[in-house]
N, CA, C and O atoms as a Tripos MOL2 file, in Angstrom:
@<TRIPOS>MOLECULE
protein
  320   319    80     0     0
PROTEIN
NO_CHARGES

@<TRIPOS>ATOM
      1 N         123.7820  141.3640   15.8530 N.3       1 MET1
      2 CA        122.8940  140.3890   15.8260 C.3       1 MET1
      3 C         123.4230  138.9900   15.7550 C.2       1 MET1
      4 O         124.3580  138.7290   14.9980 O.2       1 MET1
      5 N         122.9030  138.1400   16.4600 N.am      2 GLU2
      6 CA        123.4270  136.6370   16.4700 C.3       2 GLU2
      7 C         123.0550  135.9340   15.2420 C.2       2 GLU2
      8 O         121.9660  136.0840   14.6880 O.2       2 GLU2
      9 N         124.0490  135.1120   14.8040 N.am      3 ASN3
     10 CA        123.7950  134.1870   13.6870 C.3       3 ASN3
     11 C         122.9650  133.0550   14.0630 C.2       3 ASN3
     12 O         123.1090  132.5770   15.1880 O.2       3 ASN3
     13 N         122.1060  132.5670   13.2500 N.am      4 ILE4
     14 CA        121.2690  131.5190   13.4580 C.3       4 ILE4
     15 C         121.7060  130.2850   12.5390 C.2       4 ILE4
     16 O         121.8180  130.4360   11.3230 O.2       4 ILE4
     17 N         121.9320  129.1440   13.1190 N.am      5 ASP5
     18 CA        122.3180  127.9910   12.3810 C.3       5 ASP5
     19 C         121.0970  127.1670   11.9580 C.2       5 ASP5
     20 O         120.5910  126.3440   12.7200 O.2       5 ASP5
     21 N         120.6620  127.3940   10.7890 N.am      6 LEU6
     22 CA        119.3550  126.6160   10.4860 C.3       6 LEU6
     23 C         119.4700  125.1290   10.4130 C.2       6 LEU6
     24 O         118.4760  124.4040   10.4500 O.2       6 LEU6
     25 N         120.6470  124.6980   10.3110 N.am      7 GLY7
     26 CA        121.0200  123.2540   10.2170 C.3       7 GLY7
     27 C         120.6350  122.5930   11.7690 C.2       7 GLY7
     28 O         120.0230  121.5360   11.9270 O.2       7 GLY7
     29 N         121.0890  123.3760   12.7390 N.am      8 ILE8
     30 CA        120.8220  122.9180   14.0770 C.3       8 ILE8
     31 C         119.2850  123.0150   14.4090 C.2       8 ILE8
     32 O         118.7490  122.1410   15.0910 O.2       8 ILE8
     33 N         118.6320  124.0190   13.9480 N.am      9 ILE9
     34 CA        117.2770  124.1790   14.1600 C.3       9 ILE9
     35 C         116.5290  123.0380   13.4550 C.2       9 ILE9
     36 O         115.5470  122.5500   14.0140 O.2       9 ILE9
     37 N         116.9140  122.6120   12.3300 N.am     10 GLN10
     38 CA        116.2610  121.5620   11.5150 C.3      10 GLN10
     39 C         116.4950  120.2690   12.2130 C.2      10 GLN10
     40 O         115.6310  119.3920   12.2170 O.2      10 GLN10
     41 N         117.7270  120.1250   12.8440 N.am     11 LYS11
     42 CA        117.8900  118.7800   13.4660 C.3      11 LYS11
     43 C         117.0530  118.8420   14.6820 C.2      11 LYS11
     44 O         116.3500  117.8660   14.9460 O.2      11 LYS11
     45 N         117.0460  119.8880   15.4590 N.am     12 ASP12
     46 CA        116.0920  119.8610   16.5960 C.3      12 ASP12
     47 C         114.6800  119.6650   16.2230 C.2      12 ASP12
     48 O         113.9720  118.9310   16.9120 O.2      12 ASP12
     49 N         114.2140  120.2760   15.1700 N.am     13 LEU13
     50 CA        112.8610  120.0140   14.7270 C.3      13 LEU13
     51 C         112.5870  118.5550   14.4090 C.2      13 LEU13
     52 O         111.6060  117.9620   14.8590 O.2      13 LEU13
     53 N         113.5350  117.9780   13.5810 N.am     14 ASN14
     54 CA        113.4710  116.5420   13.2680 C.3      14 ASN14
     55 C         113.3620  115.7320   14.5310 C.2      14 ASN14
     56 O         112.5240  114.8370   14.6380 O.2      14 ASN14
     57 N         114.1950  116.0390   15.4690 N.am     15 TYR15
     58 CA        114.2710  115.1770   16.7720 C.3      15 TYR15
     59 C         112.9320  115.4810   17.4410 C.2      15 TYR15
     60 O         112.4140  114.5070   17.9860 O.2      15 TYR15
     61 N         112.2890  116.6020   17.5060 N.am     16 LEU16
     62 CA        111.0170  116.8250   18.1320 C.3      16 LEU16
     63 C         109.8670  116.0720   17.4620 C.2      16 LEU16
     64 O         108.9960  115.4680   18.0890 O.2      16 LEU16
     65 N         109.9470  116.1650   16.1010 N.am     17 ASN17
     66 CA        108.8480  115.5080   15.2600 C.3      17 ASN17
     67 C         108.9360  114.0150   15.5310 C.2      17 ASN17
     68 O         107.8970  113.3790   15.6990 O.2      17 ASN17
     69 N         110.1300  113.4230   15.5810 N.am     18 LYS18
     70 CA        110.2360  111.9740   15.8920 C.3      18 LYS18
     71 C         109.6560  111.6590   17.2330 C.2      18 LYS18
     72 O         108.9020  110.7020   17.4070 O.2      18 LYS18
     73 N         110.0250  112.4860   18.1780 N.am     19 ALA19
     74 CA        109.5740  112.3440   19.5890 C.3      19 ALA19
     75 C         108.0250  112.3980   19.6760 C.2      19 ALA19
     76 O         107.4190  111.6250   20.4170 O.2      19 ALA19
     77 N         107.4180  113.2860   18.9370 N.am     20 VAL20
     78 CA        105.9070  113.4570   18.7740 C.3      20 VAL20
     79 C         105.3380  112.1840   18.2220 C.2      20 VAL20
     80 O         104.3550  111.6500   18.7370 O.2      20 VAL20
     81 N         105.9880  111.6750   17.1200 N.am     21 GLU21
     82 CA        105.5140  110.4560   16.5540 C.3      21 GLU21
     83 C         105.4720  109.2350   17.4810 C.2      21 GLU21
     84 O         104.5400  108.4350   17.5540 O.2      21 GLU21
     85 N         106.6320  109.2070   18.1850 N.am     22 GLU22
     86 CA        106.6670  108.0470   19.1890 C.3      22 GLU22
     87 C         105.5800  108.1970   20.4550 C.2      22 GLU22
     88 O         104.9440  107.2500   20.9180 O.2      22 GLU22
     89 N         105.5080  109.4090   20.8610 N.am     23 ILE23
     90 CA        104.3930  109.6240   21.8140 C.3      23 ILE23
     91 C         103.0180  109.3260   21.2580 C.2      23 ILE23
     92 O         102.1840  108.7450   21.9520 O.2      23 ILE23
     93 N         102.7710  109.7020   20.0500 N.am     24 ARG24
     94 CA        101.4150  109.3500   19.4490 C.3      24 ARG24
     95 C         101.1320  107.8420   19.3260 C.2      24 ARG24
     96 O         100.0290  107.3530   19.5700 O.2      24 ARG24
     97 N         102.3150  107.0720   18.8910 N.am     25 ALA25
     98 CA        102.3570  105.6030   18.8190 C.3      25 ALA25
     99 C         102.0780  105.1100   20.3300 C.2      25 ALA25
    100 O         101.2940  104.1810   20.5230 O.2      25 ALA25
    101 N         102.6770  105.6940   21.3000 N.am     26 ASN26
    102 CA        102.5050  105.0360   22.6560 C.3      26 ASN26
    103 C         101.0560  105.3590   23.0570 C.2      26 ASN26
    104 O         100.3940  104.4980   23.6370 O.2      26 ASN26
    105 N         100.5480  106.5410   22.7750 N.am     27 VAL27
    106 CA         99.1890  106.7990   23.2000 C.3      27 VAL27
    107 C          98.2560  105.8450   22.5570 C.2      27 VAL27
    108 O          97.3840  105.2950   23.2300 O.2      27 VAL27
    109 N          98.3930  105.6210   21.2850 N.am     28 SER28
    110 CA         97.6520  104.5520   20.5040 C.3      28 SER28
    111 C          97.7860  103.3200   21.2250 C.2      28 SER28
    112 O          96.7340  102.7550   21.5230 O.2      28 SER28
    113 N          98.8990  102.7770   21.5750 N.am     29 ASP29
    114 CA         99.0770  101.5830   22.2720 C.3      29 ASP29
    115 C          98.2340  101.5940   23.6330 C.2      29 ASP29
    116 O          97.4380  100.7040   23.9310 O.2      29 ASP29
    117 N          98.5030  102.6870   24.3970 N.am     30 VAL30
    118 CA         97.7900  102.7480   25.7030 C.3      30 VAL30
    119 C          96.1660  102.6410   25.4970 C.2      30 VAL30
    120 O          95.4310  102.0410   26.2810 O.2      30 VAL30
    121 N          95.7340  103.3090   24.3350 N.am     31 GLU31
    122 CA         94.2980  103.2290   24.1840 C.3      31 GLU31
    123 C          93.8350  101.9040   23.8350 C.2      31 GLU31
    124 O          92.7500  101.4650   24.2180 O.2      31 GLU31
    125 N          94.7200  101.2100   23.0470 N.am     32 MET32
    126 CA         94.3450   99.7260   22.7230 C.3      32 MET32
    127 C          94.3940   98.9520   23.9030 C.2      32 MET32
    128 O          93.4720   98.1660   24.1200 O.2      32 MET32
    129 N          95.3180   99.0550   24.6840 N.am     33 ILE33
    130 CA         95.4930   98.2890   26.0950 C.3      33 ILE33
    131 C          94.2640   98.5350   26.9260 C.2      33 ILE33
    132 O          93.6780   97.6070   27.4830 O.2      33 ILE33
    133 N          93.8860   99.7520   27.0070 N.am     34 LYS34
    134 CA         92.8300  100.2050   27.8970 C.3      34 LYS34
    135 C          91.4430   99.6680   27.2510 C.2      34 LYS34
    136 O          90.5500   99.2800   28.0030 O.2      34 LYS34
    137 N          91.3020   99.6540   26.0460 N.am     35 ALA35
    138 CA         90.1690   99.0820   25.3830 C.3      35 ALA35
    139 C          90.0150   97.6250   25.6910 C.2      35 ALA35
    140 O          88.9490   97.1110   26.0280 O.2      35 ALA35
    141 N          91.2230   96.9570   25.5460 N.am     36 PHE36
    142 CA         91.2210   95.5440   25.8840 C.3      36 PHE36
    143 C          90.8560   95.1970   27.2690 C.2      36 PHE36
    144 O          90.0450   94.2930   27.4690 O.2      36 PHE36
    145 N          91.3950   95.8480   28.2350 N.am     37 PHE37
    146 CA         91.0530   95.6870   29.6440 C.3      37 PHE37
    147 C          89.6100   95.9650   29.8960 C.2      37 PHE37
    148 O          88.9500   95.1830   30.5800 O.2      37 PHE37
    149 N          89.0640   97.0890   29.3520 N.am     38 PHE38
    150 CA         87.7010   97.4620   29.5940 C.3      38 PHE38
    151 C          86.6370   96.4310   29.1140 C.2      38 PHE38
    152 O          85.5540   96.2090   29.6570 O.2      38 PHE38
    153 N          87.1610   95.8230   27.9600 N.am     39 CYS39
    154 CA         86.3900   94.6830   27.3110 C.3      39 CYS39
    155 C          86.3410   93.4320   27.9850 C.2      39 CYS39
    156 O          85.3530   92.7020   27.9090 O.2      39 CYS39
    157 N          87.4300   93.1270   28.6860 N.am     40 HIS40
    158 CA         87.6600   91.7480   29.3910 C.3      40 HIS40
    159 C          87.6330   91.9450   30.9470 C.2      40 HIS40
    160 O          88.1120   91.0680   31.6660 O.2      40 HIS40
    161 N          87.1380   92.9590   31.4240 N.am     41 ARG41
    162 CA         87.0190   92.9690   32.9350 C.3      41 ARG41
    163 C          85.6060   92.5260   33.3550 C.2      41 ARG41
    164 O          84.7120   92.3980   32.5180 O.2      41 ARG41
    165 N          85.4240   92.2950   34.6560 N.am     42 PRO42
    166 CA         84.1430   91.7140   35.0730 C.3      42 PRO42
    167 C          82.9830   92.8660   34.9170 C.2      42 PRO42
    168 O          81.8310   92.5590   34.6090 O.2      42 PRO42
    169 N          83.3350   94.0290   35.1250 N.am     43 CYS43
    170 CA         82.3480   95.1130   34.8970 C.3      43 CYS43
    171 C          82.2030   95.5800   33.4640 C.2      43 CYS43
    172 O          83.2080   95.9690   32.8700 O.2      43 CYS43
    173 N          81.0300   95.5690   32.8710 N.am     44 PRO44
    174 CA         81.0000   95.8090   31.4490 C.3      44 PRO44
    175 C          81.0920   97.1820   31.0590 C.2      44 PRO44
    176 O          81.0960   97.4840   29.8650 O.2      44 PRO44
    177 N          81.1710   98.0920   32.0250 N.am     45 ASP45
    178 CA         81.1310   99.6180   31.7350 C.3      45 ASP45
    179 C          82.2580  100.2400   32.4550 C.2      45 ASP45
    180 O          82.4470   99.9890   33.6460 O.2      45 ASP45
    181 N          83.0690  101.1000   31.7370 N.am     46 PRO46
    182 CA         84.1760  101.8650   32.3340 C.3      46 PRO46
    183 C          83.6970  102.7000   33.6440 C.2      46 PRO46
    184 O          84.4260  102.8800   34.6200 O.2      46 PRO46
    185 N          82.5400  103.1220   33.5400 N.am     47 GLU47
    186 CA         82.0940  103.8170   34.7690 C.3      47 GLU47
    187 C          81.5590  103.0900   35.8710 C.2      47 GLU47
    188 O          81.2510  103.6080   36.9440 O.2      47 GLU47
    189 N          81.4440  101.7830   35.5680 N.am     48 GLY48
    190 CA         81.0310  100.8580   36.6680 C.3      48 GLY48
    191 C          79.5500  100.5620   36.7480 C.2      48 GLY48
    192 O          79.1010   99.8900   37.6770 O.2      48 GLY48
    193 N          78.8120  101.0350   35.8210 N.am     49 GLU49
    194 CA         77.3880  100.8670   35.7650 C.3      49 GLU49
    195 C          76.9180   99.6660   34.8690 C.2      49 GLU49
    196 O          77.4240   99.4630   33.7650 O.2      49 GLU49
    197 N          76.0320   98.9640   35.3410 N.am     50 PHE50
    198 CA         75.4450   97.8520   34.5190 C.3      50 PHE50
    199 C          74.3910   98.5140   33.6140 C.2      50 PHE50
    200 O          73.7650   99.5160   33.9600 O.2      50 PHE50
    201 N          74.2330   97.8880   32.4260 N.am     51 THR51
    202 CA         73.1520   98.2790   31.5030 C.3      51 THR51
    203 C          71.8620   97.8560   32.1580 C.2      51 THR51
    204 O          71.8780   97.0770   33.1120 O.2      51 THR51
    205 N          70.7920   98.3320   31.6860 N.am     52 GLU52
    206 CA         69.4210   98.0000   32.2810 C.3      52 GLU52
    207 C          69.2000   96.5870   32.0710 C.2      52 GLU52
    208 O          68.7250   95.9060   32.9790 O.2      52 GLU52
    209 N          69.5300   96.0450   30.8520 N.am     53 TRP53
    210 CA         69.4700   94.5940   30.6300 C.3      53 TRP53
    211 C          70.1570   93.6760   31.5540 C.2      53 TRP53
    212 O          69.6560   92.6240   31.9520 O.2      53 TRP53
    213 N          71.4590   94.1610   31.9180 N.am     54 ALA54
    214 CA         72.2010   93.3530   32.8450 C.3      54 ALA54
    215 C          71.6960   93.4220   34.3500 C.2      54 ALA54
    216 O          71.8570   92.4860   35.1330 O.2      54 ALA54
    217 N          71.0950   94.5680   34.6700 N.am     55 LYS55
    218 CA         70.4580   94.7040   35.9120 C.3      55 LYS55
    219 C          69.2830   93.8380   36.1480 C.2      55 LYS55
    220 O          69.0860   93.3080   37.2420 O.2      55 LYS55
    221 N          68.4010   93.6710   35.0000 N.am     56 LYS56
    222 CA         67.3790   92.8990   34.9660 C.3      56 LYS56
    223 C          67.7940   91.4240   35.0920 C.2      56 LYS56
    224 O          67.2840   90.6940   35.9420 O.2      56 LYS56
    225 N          68.7140   91.0110   34.2440 N.am     57 GLU57
    226 CA         69.2220   89.7250   34.3250 C.3      57 GLU57
    227 C          69.6640   89.4090   35.6630 C.2      57 GLU57
    228 O          69.1840   88.4090   36.1980 O.2      57 GLU57
    229 N          70.6040   90.1930   36.3540 N.am     58 LEU58
    230 CA         71.0560   89.8410   37.6180 C.3      58 LEU58
    231 C          70.0150   89.8250   38.6890 C.2      58 LEU58
    232 O          70.2190   89.0570   39.6290 O.2      58 LEU58
    233 N          68.9860   90.5160   38.6950 N.am     59 GLU59
    234 CA         67.8090   90.5080   39.5000 C.3      59 GLU59
    235 C          67.1780   89.1800   39.4050 C.2      59 GLU59
    236 O          66.8780   88.5810   40.4380 O.2      59 GLU59
    237 N          66.9500   88.6660   38.2150 N.am     60 GLU60
    238 CA         66.4070   87.4490   38.0620 C.3      60 GLU60
    239 C          67.2470   86.2370   38.5310 C.2      60 GLU60
    240 O          66.7040   85.2630   39.0530 O.2      60 GLU60
    241 N          68.5600   86.3130   38.3390 N.am     61 VAL61
    242 CA         69.4590   85.2500   38.6990 C.3      61 VAL61
    243 C          69.4750   85.1820   40.2520 C.2      61 VAL61
    244 O          69.5560   84.0940   40.8230 O.2      61 VAL61
    245 N          69.3990   86.3080   40.8990 N.am     62 ARG62
    246 CA         69.4320   86.3050   42.4100 C.3      62 ARG62
    247 C          68.1760   85.7280   42.9710 C.2      62 ARG62
    248 O          68.1800   85.2160   44.0900 O.2      62 ARG62
    249 N          67.0920   85.7940   42.2260 N.am     63 LYS63
    250 CA         65.8200   85.2540   42.6300 C.3      63 LYS63
    251 C          65.8990   83.6430   42.6210 C.2      63 LYS63
    252 O          65.1650   82.9600   43.3360 O.2      63 LYS63
    253 N          66.8290   83.1180   41.7710 N.am     64 THR64
    254 CA         66.8790   81.6240   41.5790 C.3      64 THR64
    255 C          67.4820   81.0080   42.6880 C.2      64 THR64
    256 O          68.5610   81.4790   43.0490 O.2      64 THR64
    257 N          66.9690   79.9650   43.3660 N.am     65 PRO65
    258 CA         67.5680   79.2400   44.4800 C.3      65 PRO65
    259 C          68.9730   78.5450   44.0120 C.2      65 PRO65
    260 O          69.1110   78.0450   42.8960 O.2      65 PRO65
    261 N          69.8890   78.5750   44.9030 N.am     66 ASP66
    262 CA         71.2150   77.9200   44.6200 C.3      66 ASP66
    263 C          71.0570   76.4000   44.3370 C.2      66 ASP66
    264 O          71.9490   75.7990   43.7370 O.2      66 ASP66
    265 N          70.0030   75.8160   44.7350 N.am     67 GLU67
    266 CA         69.7900   74.4000   44.5050 C.3      67 GLU67
    267 C          69.5090   74.2290   43.0830 C.2      67 GLU67
    268 O          69.6580   73.0690   42.6990 O.2      67 GLU67
    269 N          69.1390   75.0820   42.1880 N.am     68 ASN68
    270 CA         68.7030   74.8960   40.9260 C.3      68 ASN68
    271 C          70.0430   74.9200   40.0890 C.2      68 ASN68
    272 O          69.9670   74.7100   38.8790 O.2      68 ASN68
    273 N          71.1920   75.1520   40.6450 N.am     69 TYR69
    274 CA         72.4480   75.3470   39.9000 C.3      69 TYR69
    275 C          73.2590   74.1410   40.1540 C.2      69 TYR69
    276 O          73.0950   73.5020   41.1930 O.2      69 TYR69
    277 N          74.1380   73.7890   39.2520 N.am     70 ILE70
    278 CA         74.9480   72.6120   39.4520 C.3      70 ILE70
    279 C          76.3220   73.1610   40.1360 C.2      70 ILE70
    280 O          76.8340   74.2410   39.8410 O.2      70 ILE70
    281 N          76.7770   72.3510   40.9870 N.am     71 SER71
    282 CA         78.0530   72.8820   41.6470 C.3      71 SER71
    283 C          79.2870   72.5160   40.7870 C.2      71 SER71
    284 O          79.2550   71.6870   39.8770 O.2      71 SER71
    285 N          80.4250   73.2510   41.1830 N.am     72 MET72
    286 CA         81.6080   73.0320   40.5450 C.3      72 MET72
    287 C          82.1320   71.6550   40.7530 C.2      72 MET72
    288 O          82.7760   71.1840   39.8150 O.2      72 MET72
    289 N          81.9870   71.0080   41.7000 N.am     73 GLU73
    290 CA         82.2640   69.6880   41.9240 C.3      73 GLU73
    291 C          81.5250   68.8400   40.9880 C.2      73 GLU73
    292 O          82.1350   67.9540   40.3890 O.2      73 GLU73
    293 N          80.1750   69.0350   40.7870 N.am     74 GLU74
    294 CA         79.4820   68.1820   39.8030 C.3      74 GLU74
    295 C          79.9470   68.3390   38.4470 C.2      74 GLU74
    296 O          79.9250   67.3940   37.6590 O.2      74 GLU74
    297 N          80.4280   69.6540   38.0900 N.am     75 ILE75
    298 CA         80.7850   69.8730   36.8130 C.3      75 ILE75
    299 C          82.2140   69.1370   36.5690 C.2      75 ILE75
    300 O          82.4390   68.5510   35.5100 O.2      75 ILE75
    301 N          83.1080   69.2030   37.5630 N.am     76 GLN76
    302 CA         84.2850   68.4550   37.3840 C.3      76 GLN76
    303 C          84.1140   66.9230   37.3000 C.2      76 GLN76
    304 O          84.8030   66.2580   36.5270 O.2      76 GLN76
    305 N          83.2100   66.3920   38.0860 N.am     77 GLU77
    306 CA         82.9870   65.0300   38.0420 C.3      77 GLU77
    307 C          82.2750   64.6720   36.6550 C.2      77 GLU77
    308 O          82.4200   63.5430   36.1870 O.2      77 GLU77
    309 N          81.5720   65.5540   36.0570 N.am     78 GLU78
    310 CA         80.9850   65.3460   34.7780 C.3      78 GLU78
    311 C          81.8800   65.2080   33.6940 C.2      78 GLU78
    312 O          81.7020   64.3590   32.8210 O.2      78 GLU78
    313 N          82.9200   66.0680   33.7000 N.am     79 PHE79
    314 CA         83.9560   66.2010   32.6660 C.3      79 PHE79
    315 C          85.3000   65.3850   32.9310 C.2      79 PHE79
    316 O          86.2730   65.4560   32.1800 O.2      79 PHE79
    317 N          85.2490   64.6480   34.0170 N.am     80 SER80
    318 CA         86.5520   63.9580   34.3080 C.3      80 SER80
    319 C          86.4880   62.6080   33.7980 C.2      80 SER80
    320 O          87.4520   61.8530   33.9260 O.2      80 SER80
@<TRIPOS>BOND
     1     1     2 1
     2     2     3 1
     3     3     4 2
     4     3     5 am
     5     5     6 1
     6     6     7 1
     7     7     8 2
     8     7     9 am
     9     9    10 1
    10    10    11 1
    11    11    12 2
    12    11    13 am
    13    13    14 1
    14    14    15 1
    15    15    16 2
    16    15    17 am
    17    17    18 1
    18    18    19 1
    19    19    20 2
    20    19    21 am
    21    21    22 1
    22    22    23 1
    23    23    24 2
    24    23    25 am
    25    25    26 1
    26    26    27 1
    27    27    28 2
    28    27    29 am
    29    29    30 1
    30    30    31 1
    31    31    32 2
    32    31    33 am
    33    33    34 1
    34    34    35 1
    35    35    36 2
    36    35    37 am
    37    37    38 1
    38    38    39 1
    39    39    40 2
    40    39    41 am
    41    41    42 1
    42    42    43 1
    43    43    44 2
    44    43    45 am
    45    45    46 1
    46    46    47 1
    47    47    48 2
    48    47    49 am
    49    49    50 1
    50    50    51 1
    51    51    52 2
    52    51    53 am
    53    53    54 1
    54    54    55 1
    55    55    56 2
    56    55    57 am
    57    57    58 1
    58    58    59 1
    59    59    60 2
    60    59    61 am
    61    61    62 1
    62    62    63 1
    63    63    64 2
    64    63    65 am
    65    65    66 1
    66    66    67 1
    67    67    68 2
    68    67    69 am
    69    69    70 1
    70    70    71 1
    71    71    72 2
    72    71    73 am
    73    73    74 1
    74    74    75 1
    75    75    76 2
    76    75    77 am
    77    77    78 1
    78    78    79 1
    79    79    80 2
    80    79    81 am
    81    81    82 1
    82    82    83 1
    83    83    84 2
    84    83    85 am
    85    85    86 1
    86    86    87 1
    87    87    88 2
    88    87    89 am
    89    89    90 1
    90    90    91 1
    91    91    92 2
    92    91    93 am
    93    93    94 1
    94    94    95 1
    95    95    96 2
    96    95    97 am
    97    97    98 1
    98    98    99 1
    99    99   100 2
   100    99   101 am
   101   101   102 1
   102   102   103 1
   103   103   104 2
   104   103   105 am
   105   105   106 1
   106   106   107 1
   107   107   108 2
   108   107   109 am
   109   109   110 1
   110   110   111 1
   111   111   112 2
   112   111   113 am
   113   113   114 1
   114   114   115 1
   115   115   116 2
   116   115   117 am
   117   117   118 1
   118   118   119 1
   119   119   120 2
   120   119   121 am
   121   121   122 1
   122   122   123 1
   123   123   124 2
   124   123   125 am
   125   125   126 1
   126   126   127 1
   127   127   128 2
   128   127   129 am
   129   129   130 1
   130   130   131 1
   131   131   132 2
   132   131   133 am
   133   133   134 1
   134   134   135 1
   135   135   136 2
   136   135   137 am
   137   137   138 1
   138   138   139 1
   139   139   140 2
   140   139   141 am
   141   141   142 1
   142   142   143 1
   143   143   144 2
   144   143   145 am
   145   145   146 1
   146   146   147 1
   147   147   148 2
   148   147   149 am
   149   149   150 1
   150   150   151 1
   151   151   152 2
   152   151   153 am
   153   153   154 1
   154   154   155 1
   155   155   156 2
   156   155   157 am
   157   157   158 1
   158   158   159 1
   159   159   160 2
   160   159   161 am
   161   161   162 1
   162   162   163 1
   163   163   164 2
   164   163   165 am
   165   165   166 1
   166   166   167 1
   167   167   168 2
   168   167   169 am
   169   169   170 1
   170   170   171 1
   171   171   172 2
   172   171   173 am
   173   173   174 1
   174   174   175 1
   175   175   176 2
   176   175   177 am
   177   177   178 1
   178   178   179 1
   179   179   180 2
   180   179   181 am
   181   181   182 1
   182   182   183 1
   183   183   184 2
   184   183   185 am
   185   185   186 1
   186   186   187 1
   187   187   188 2
   188   187   189 am
   189   189   190 1
   190   190   191 1
   191   191   192 2
   192   191   193 am
   193   193   194 1
   194   194   195 1
   195   195   196 2
   196   195   197 am
   197   197   198 1
   198   198   199 1
   199   199   200 2
   200   199   201 am
   201   201   202 1
   202   202   203 1
   203   203   204 2
   204   203   205 am
   205   205   206 1
   206   206   207 1
   207   207   208 2
   208   207   209 am
   209   209   210 1
   210   210   211 1
   211   211   212 2
   212   211   213 am
   213   213   214 1
   214   214   215 1
   215   215   216 2
   216   215   217 am
   217   217   218 1
   218   218   219 1
   219   219   220 2
   220   219   221 am
   221   221   222 1
   222   222   223 1
   223   223   224 2
   224   223   225 am
   225   225   226 1
   226   226   227 1
   227   227   228 2
   228   227   229 am
   229   229   230 1
   230   230   231 1
   231   231   232 2
   232   231   233 am
   233   233   234 1
   234   234   235 1
   235   235   236 2
   236   235   237 am
   237   237   238 1
   238   238   239 1
   239   239   240 2
   240   239   241 am
   241   241   242 1
   242   242   243 1
   243   243   244 2
   244   243   245 am
   245   245   246 1
   246   246   247 1
   247   247   248 2
   248   247   249 am
   249   249   250 1
   250   250   251 1
   251   251   252 2
   252   251   253 am
   253   253   254 1
   254   254   255 1
   255   255   256 2
   256   255   257 am
   257   257   258 1
   258   258   259 1
   259   259   260 2
   260   259   261 am
   261   261   262 1
   262   262   263 1
   263   263   264 2
   264   263   265 am
   265   265   266 1
   266   266   267 1
   267   267   268 2
   268   267   269 am
   269   269   270 1
   270   270   271 1
   271   271   272 2
   272   271   273 am
   273   273   274 1
   274   274   275 1
   275   275   276 2
   276   275   277 am
   277   277   278 1
   278   278   279 1
   279   279   280 2
   280   279   281 am
   281   281   282 1
   282   282   283 1
   283   283   284 2
   284   283   285 am
   285   285   286 1
   286   286   287 1
   287   287   288 2
   288   287   289 am
   289   289   290 1
   290   290   291 1
   291   291   292 2
   292   291   293 am
   293   293   294 1
   294   294   295 1
   295   295   296 2
   296   295   297 am
   297   297   298 1
   298   298   299 1
   299   299   300 2
   300   299   301 am
   301   301   302 1
   302   302   303 1
   303   303   304 2
   304   303   305 am
   305   305   306 1
   306   306   307 1
   307   307   308 2
   308   307   309 am
   309   309   310 1
   310   310   311 1
   311   311   312 2
   312   311   313 am
   313   313   314 1
   314   314   315 1
   315   315   316 2
   316   315   317 am
   317   317   318 1
   318   318   319 1
   319   319   320 2
@<TRIPOS>SUBSTRUCTURE
     1 MET1         2 RESIDUE 1 A MET
     2 GLU2         6 RESIDUE 1 A GLU
     3 ASN3        10 RESIDUE 1 A ASN
     4 ILE4        14 RESIDUE 1 A ILE
     5 ASP5        18 RESIDUE 1 A ASP
     6 LEU6        22 RESIDUE 1 A LEU
     7 GLY7        26 RESIDUE 1 A GLY
     8 ILE8        30 RESIDUE 1 A ILE
     9 ILE9        34 RESIDUE 1 A ILE
    10 GLN10       38 RESIDUE 1 A GLN
    11 LYS11       42 RESIDUE 1 A LYS
    12 ASP12       46 RESIDUE 1 A ASP
    13 LEU13       50 RESIDUE 1 A LEU
    14 ASN14       54 RESIDUE 1 A ASN
    15 TYR15       58 RESIDUE 1 A TYR
    16 LEU16       62 RESIDUE 1 A LEU
    17 ASN17       66 RESIDUE 1 A ASN
    18 LYS18       70 RESIDUE 1 A LYS
    19 ALA19       74 RESIDUE 1 A ALA
    20 VAL20       78 RESIDUE 1 A VAL
    21 GLU21       82 RESIDUE 1 A GLU
    22 GLU22       86 RESIDUE 1 A GLU
    23 ILE23       90 RESIDUE 1 A ILE
    24 ARG24       94 RESIDUE 1 A ARG
    25 ALA25       98 RESIDUE 1 A ALA
    26 ASN26      102 RESIDUE 1 A ASN
    27 VAL27      106 RESIDUE 1 A VAL
    28 SER28      110 RESIDUE 1 A SER
    29 ASP29      114 RESIDUE 1 A ASP
    30 VAL30      118 RESIDUE 1 A VAL
    31 GLU31      122 RESIDUE 1 A GLU
    32 MET32      126 RESIDUE 1 A MET
    33 ILE33      130 RESIDUE 1 A ILE
    34 LYS34      134 RESIDUE 1 A LYS
    35 ALA35      138 RESIDUE 1 A ALA
    36 PHE36      142 RESIDUE 1 A PHE
    37 PHE37      146 RESIDUE 1 A PHE
    38 PHE38      150 RESIDUE 1 A PHE
    39 CYS39      154 RESIDUE 1 A CYS
    40 HIS40      158 RESIDUE 1 A HIS
    41 ARG41      162 RESIDUE 1 A ARG
    42 PRO42      166 RESIDUE 1 A PRO
    43 CYS43      170 RESIDUE 1 A CYS
    44 PRO44      174 RESIDUE 1 A PRO
    45 ASP45      178 RESIDUE 1 A ASP
    46 PRO46      182 RESIDUE 1 A PRO
    47 GLU47      186 RESIDUE 1 A GLU
    48 GLY48      190 RESIDUE 1 A GLY
    49 GLU49      194 RESIDUE 1 A GLU
    50 PHE50      198 RESIDUE 1 A PHE
    51 THR51      202 RESIDUE 1 A THR
    52 GLU52      206 RESIDUE 1 A GLU
    53 TRP53      210 RESIDUE 1 A TRP
    54 ALA54      214 RESIDUE 1 A ALA
    55 LYS55      218 RESIDUE 1 A LYS
    56 LYS56      222 RESIDUE 1 A LYS
    57 GLU57      226 RESIDUE 1 A GLU
    58 LEU58      230 RESIDUE 1 A LEU
    59 GLU59      234 RESIDUE 1 A GLU
    60 GLU60      238 RESIDUE 1 A GLU
    61 VAL61      242 RESIDUE 1 A VAL
    62 ARG62      246 RESIDUE 1 A ARG
    63 LYS63      250 RESIDUE 1 A LYS
    64 THR64      254 RESIDUE 1 A THR
    65 PRO65      258 RESIDUE 1 A PRO
    66 ASP66      262 RESIDUE 1 A ASP
    67 GLU67      266 RESIDUE 1 A GLU
    68 ASN68      270 RESIDUE 1 A ASN
    69 TYR69      274 RESIDUE 1 A TYR
    70 ILE70      278 RESIDUE 1 A ILE
    71 SER71      282 RESIDUE 1 A SER
    72 MET72      286 RESIDUE 1 A MET
    73 GLU73      290 RESIDUE 1 A GLU
    74 GLU74      294 RESIDUE 1 A GLU
    75 ILE75      298 RESIDUE 1 A ILE
    76 GLN76      302 RESIDUE 1 A GLN
    77 GLU77      306 RESIDUE 1 A GLU
    78 GLU78      310 RESIDUE 1 A GLU
    79 PHE79      314 RESIDUE 1 A PHE
    80 SER80      318 RESIDUE 1 A SER
C-alpha cells in the first residue's frame, strides 16, 4: 500500500480553500458591479421591462407636444 503524505494533502487543501475564498470575493465584486450597472442604466429593469408607472408616464410625455419643452440651446443660454 502506498504511503500518504498528510502534509502535502493539507497544503493542497489550504491552497484550494484560499482559491475558493478568492473566487467568492470575485463573485461578490461582480455582483456589486452588476447591481451598479443595472441601477445606472437607462432601462430600469434587468429584463428590459418598464414598470406600469413608467409606462403610464412615458405615454403621457409622448402626448405632450415638443413645443411645450425648452430646447437644449435655451437651457445653455439660460445658464451661460
